[in-house]
C-alpha positions, 0 to 999 in steps of 0.5 A, spaced: 469 503 505 477 505 505 478 497 506 474 496 500 478 501 496 484 498 498 482 491 496 479 494 489 486 497 488 490 490 490 485 486 486 487 491 480 494 490 481 494 483 481 490 483 475 495 487 472 501 483 474 498 477 471 497 480 465 504 483 465 507 476 466 503 473 461 505 478 456 513 478 457 512 470 457 509 471 450 515 475 448 520 470 451 516 464 447 517 469 440 524 470 442 523 477 442 526 477 449 530 473 453 528 470 460 533 474 464 531 481 461 524 479 462 525 477 469 529 484 470 522 487 467 518 483 472 523 485 478 523 493 476 515 493 476 515 489 482 519 494 486 515 500 483 509 497 485 512 496 492 514 503 492 507 506 490 504 501 495 508 505 501 506 511 498 499 509 498 499 507 505 502 513 507 497 518 504 491 513 506 494 514 514 494 521 513 487 522 510 485 518 516 488 522 521 485 528 518 478 525 518 479 523 525 482 530 527 476 533 524 471 529 528 475 531 534 476 524 537 481 523 542 487 520 540 491 514 544 496 519 546 490 523 549 487 517 553 494 515 555 495 522 558 488 522 561 490 515 565 497 518 567 493 524 570 488 520 573 494 515 576 497 522 579 491 524 583 490 517 586 
């Protein structure tokens, strides 16, 4: 389910990117915007998108951690500690 949500978000972002680029290209063609200004806007939108992606991933990881904690599952650290303890007993 989380994977599906991620792909839906990614698909939406790609569609938005394409639409923004199309609109900016139309403004350039109409002479209302030059290519440098359009590229600056694209770069700014891309940087903002990358920042939002990082924030989304961070929030998603935290949500997954919370779910795993609620399920009371062993973590990688728990398993490693058990393995070390097992090795000491040998």
